[in-house]
C-alpha positions in Angstrom: 8.1 30.6 -20.6 5.4 28.9 -22.8 2.5 27.2 -21.1 3.4 23.8 -22.5 7.0 24.1 -21.1 5.6 25.1 -17.7 3.2 22.1 -17.7 6.0 19.7 -18.6 8.1 21.0 -15.7 5.2 20.6 -13.3 4.6 17.1 -14.5 8.3 16.2 -14.0 8.2 17.5 -10.4 5.3 15.3 -9.4 6.3 12.2 -7.4 6.0 8.9 -9.3 5.0 5.4 -8.3 2.2 4.9 -5.8 2.5 8.3 -4.3 -0.8 9.4 -5.7 -3.7 10.7 -3.7 -7.3 10.9 -4.6 -10.6 11.9 -3.0 -12.0 9.3 -0.7 -14.3 6.7 -2.2 -17.8 6.0 -1.1 -18.2 3.7 1.9 -19.8 1.1 -0.4 -16.7 1.0 -2.6 -14.5 0.6 0.4 -16.6 -1.6 2.6 -17.7 -1.2 6.1 -15.5 -2.3 9.0 -17.5 -4.6 11.2 -15.2 -5.0 14.2 -11.9 -3.4 15.2 -8.9 -5.7 15.3 -6.0 -5.1 17.5 -2.7 -5.0 15.7 -1.3 -6.8 18.8 -3.0 -9.9 17.7 -0.8 -11.2 14.8 -2.8 -14.4 14.1 -6.1 -12.5 13.7 -4.4 -9.7 11.7 -2.9 -12.3 9.4 -6.2 -14.0 8.8 -8.0 -10.7 8.1 -5.2 -9.7 5.7 -5.2 -13.0 3.8 -9.0 -13.0 3.6 -8.9 -9.5 2.2 -6.1 -10.4 -0.3 -8.2 -13.4 -1.6 -11.1 -11.1 -2.2 -9.0 -8.7 -4.2 -6.4 -11.0 -5.8 -5.6 -10.0 -9.3 -7.5 -6.7 -9.2 -5.6 -4.5 -11.7 -3.4 -1.6 -11.0 -4.8 1.9 -11.7 -3.1 5.1 -10.5 -5.4 6.8 -8.1 -7.9 3.9 -8.2 -9.8 2.8 -5.1 -12.1 0.1 -6.3 -12.2 -3.4 -7.9 -12.1 -1.6 -11.3 -8.5 -0.7 -10.4 -6.4 0.3 -7.4 -3.0 1.6 -6.6 -0.7 0.6 -3.8 -1.5 3.3 -1.3 -5.2 3.0 -2.0 -5.0 -0.8 -1.3 -3.3 -0.1 2.0 -5.8 2.6 2.8 -8.7 0.4 1.9 -7.4 -2.7 3.7 -6.8 -0.9 6.9 -10.2 0.8 6.8 -12.3 -2.2 5.9 -10.4 -5.0 7.8 -8.8 -3.3 10.8 -11.0 -0.2 11.3 -8.1 2.1 11.0 -8.3 5.2 8.8 -4.9 5.8 7.3 -3.8 8.5 4.9 -4.1 7.9 1.1 -0.6 8.6 -0.1 2.6 6.6 0.2 4.6 9.5 1.5 2.1 10.2 4.3 2.0 6.5 5.2 5.8 6.5 5.4 5.7 9.2 8.0 3.4 7.1 10.4 4.3 4.8 13.2 7.7 3.6 14.3 10.5 2.0 12.3 10.8 -1.8 12.6 13.6 -4.0 11.4 13.0 -6.3 8.5 13.8 -9.3 10.8 11.1 -8.2 13.3 8.1 -7.7 11.0 4.6 -8.7 12.2 1.4 -9.1 10.2 0.1 -5.6 9.4 3.4 -3.8 9.3 3.8 -1.5 6.3 6.7 -2.2 4.0 8.2 0.5 1.8 10.3 0.5 -1.3 12.1 3.0 -3.5 11.2 2.0 -7.0 12.6 5.1 -8.8 14.3 8.4 -8.3 11.4 9.7 -6.3 8.9 6.9 -6.7 7.8 5.0 -3.6 5.8 1.8 -3.2 4.0 0.4 -0.2 2.7 -3.0 0.8 1.4 -4.8 3.9 3.5 -7.5 5.6 1.5 -10.8 6.0 3.9 -13.5 7.2 6.9 -15.6 6.4 8.6 -12.9 4.3 5.5 -12.2 2.2 3.7 -9.0 1.7 0.5 -8.0 -0.2 0.6 -5.1 -2.6 -0.6 -3.9 -6.0 1.9 -4.6 -8.8 1.6 -2.6 -12.0 1.8 -6.0 -13.9 0.0 -8.4 -11.7 -2.5 -6.3 -9.8 -3.2 -7.2 -6.2 -0.7 -9.9 -5.4 1.6 -11.5 -2.8 5.4 -11.1 -3.1 8.4 -12.0 -1.1 10.7 -9.5 0.5 13.7 -11.6 -0.4 12.7 -11.5 -4.1 15.6 -10.1 -6.1 13.5 -7.1 -7.4 12.0 -6.2 -4.0 15.1 -6.8 -1.8 17.1 -4.4 -3.9 14.5 -1.7 -3.5 13.6 -2.3 0.2 13.5 1.1 2.0 12.0 0.6 5.5 9.1 -0.8 7.5 6.7 0.9 9.9 4.6 -0.5 12.7 1.4 1.5 13.5 
């Protein structure tokens, strides 16, 4: 088998979407967590998440990115939890999906992770904020808020996890 054929096969086997992983960014790129926040305090978690969203709103999507120059969905979750909630989570969507316990879509709380199947093997992750909204990184809009009942997202909803 030729090298180019082998390379093409390997690329096709790689997971798509936001399942990338990359080396950790420097603490200054991520930001330092000042005070741990209990996930059992939904109003405070919601405030921390929305403050973080406002600071990152519109930051463009970049596969493997972990800075304001570009970020992907799992990187945004990783960075948000580390800088806002003082929790160090894995960097890949697949690893995030294996954490915590399943929670029903009607029982979501601020900070729960929401997962979507966006392709044959592609997965996407966001963080539930409130009132059916979640924050995530869109390939078109960058860091944004979307609704779970949006036609696109409701068709692709996979599961939610509480840490």
